[in-house]
N, C-alpha and C positions, 0 to 999 in steps of 0.2 A: 581561829574562827574567821570565816570569810564574810565580809559585809556586802550585802546586795544593795544596788541602787534601786530604791523604791520611790515611786512617785505617789505621794499620799493623796493626791487629788483624783487619781484614776484607779479603780479596782483592778485586781489581778485578771478578772474575766475579760477586760478590754484587751489586755495583751494576748490572751488566748484567741479572742475573736479576730483581732487583726492578723495574727499569725496564721490562723486557719484560712482567713479570707485571701491572704497573699499566696498561700500554698495552692488553694483552689484556682486562683487566677493564673498562677504559673503553669499548672498542669493543663488547664484549658488553652492557654496560649501555645504551649508546645503541641497539643493536639491540633489546633488550628493551623499552625505553621507546617506540621507534617502533612495535613490534608492539602494545603496550598501547594506544597512542593510536589505532591503526588498527583495533582490535578492535571494530567497530561492533555485533557480536552481543552484546557485554557491556553491562551498564548503566553509566551514567556514574558511579554510586557505586562499582561494582566496579573500573572503570578507575582511579578516584581512589585507592582502597585499594591496588591493585597498584602504581600509580606511587609512592605513598608508601613502600610496602615496598621497592621497588627503589632508591629514592633514599636512604632512611634506613638501610637495611641492605643495602648493595650486593652483597656476596657471597652472603649467604643469600637476599636478595630475587630476585636473578637466577636462582639455582639453583631456587628455588621456582617462579618464573614459567615457566621452561622445563620443569620437571617436572610442574606441575599447571595453571597458568593458560593456557599456550599451547594445551594440548589442549582446554580448555573453549572458548576463543575460536575454535578451528578448527572444532569440531563445531557451534558456534552455539547451544549450550545456554545457557539463561539461568537462573540460580539466583534464585529469588524468596523 
């Protein structure tokens, strides 16, 4: 019989919630990085900065990318 390590102070639903949250963040992070890499209308420096922001600050970087960066990449505007 295998013994599981159970934390009696937190219900099982917390484990599921954190697992699903992490999975969703990982999927959204991969989607953001893929969009950044494919954004040929942006300069290489801008793509590098966005990639670094998304990797180093996953939650904030992904939110910022979808709020600000993706719009710039879609319109093809290049900031100089």
